C-alpha positions as CSV (number, residue, x, y, z in Angstrom):
1,M,95.3,42.3,83.4
2,S,92.7,44.1,81.4
3,S,90.4,42.3,79.0
4,A,90.1,43.7,75.5
5,S,86.7,45.0,74.4
6,P,84.9,42.9,71.9
7,P,84.9,44.3,68.3
8,T,81.7,46.2,67.4
9,V,79.9,46.1,64.1
10,R,79.9,49.2,62.0
11,R,76.6,51.1,61.5
12,V,75.0,52.1,58.2
13,A,72.8,55.2,58.0
14,L,69.5,54.5,56.3
15,S,69.3,58.2,55.3
16,P,71.1,61.4,56.2
17,S,68.6,62.1,58.9
18,G,67.4,58.6,59.6
19,P,68.5,55.8,61.9
20,A,71.7,54.0,61.6
21,L,71.5,50.2,61.9
22,S,74.2,47.6,62.2
23,A,75.7,46.5,58.9
24,L,75.4,42.9,60.2
25,V,71.9,41.5,60.7
26,A,71.2,38.7,63.2
27,G,68.7,36.2,61.6
28,V,66.2,34.7,63.9
29,W,63.9,33.0,61.4
30,R,64.6,29.6,62.8
31,L,65.1,30.7,66.4
32,A,62.6,28.1,67.7
33,S,64.6,25.2,66.1
34,W,67.6,26.2,68.2
35,E,65.9,24.6,71.2
36,M,67.0,27.3,73.6
37,D,65.0,28.3,76.6
38,V,63.9,31.9,77.2
39,G,67.0,32.7,79.2
40,A,69.3,31.4,76.6
41,R,67.5,33.4,73.9
42,V,67.7,36.6,76.0
43,R,71.5,36.0,76.5
44,W,72.0,35.5,72.8
45,I,70.2,38.8,72.0
46,E,72.2,40.5,74.7
47,E,75.4,39.2,73.2
48,C,74.4,40.4,69.8
49,L,73.7,43.9,71.2
50,A,77.0,43.9,73.1
51,L,78.8,43.3,69.7
52,G,76.9,46.2,68.2
53,I,74.4,44.2,66.2
54,T,71.2,46.2,66.3
55,S,69.4,44.7,63.3
56,F,67.4,41.5,63.7
57,D,65.6,39.8,60.8
58,L,62.4,37.9,61.5
59,A,60.1,36.2,59.0
60,V,56.6,35.3,60.0
61,N,54.3,33.3,57.7
62,L,50.9,34.9,58.2
63,K,48.9,32.1,56.6
64,T,50.6,29.5,58.8
65,A,50.2,31.6,61.9
66,Q,46.5,31.9,61.2
67,Q,46.2,28.1,60.6
68,I,47.7,27.3,63.9
69,G,45.8,30.0,65.8
70,V,48.6,32.5,66.3
71,T,47.6,36.2,66.0
72,I,50.3,38.6,64.9
73,P,49.6,42.0,66.7
74,P,48.8,44.9,64.3
75,E,51.7,46.9,65.7
76,V,54.1,44.2,64.7
77,L,52.6,44.1,61.1
78,Q,52.9,47.9,60.9
79,R,56.6,47.7,61.6
80,A,57.2,45.1,59.0
81,V,59.3,46.0,56.0
82,K,57.3,43.7,53.7
83,V,54.0,41.9,54.3
84,I,53.1,39.1,51.9
85,K,49.6,37.7,52.1
């Protein structure tokens, strides 16, 4: 008995010569509130990738991060689509 492959999410090209990302975006804004350990988070990401989801949305509040002593690395900020100060 063979198992069927899971469906995959279609990709959308950002430009004719640019990257193609999954049409479905996995939101991780409240990932910490899911109360998953690191292993469970890794498995969730791997499952998304197996389904063809390659786009992940993450929001970081810079003011709050600064207030609680969390430093966002410059290379992360450089990759941000939008930075609101």
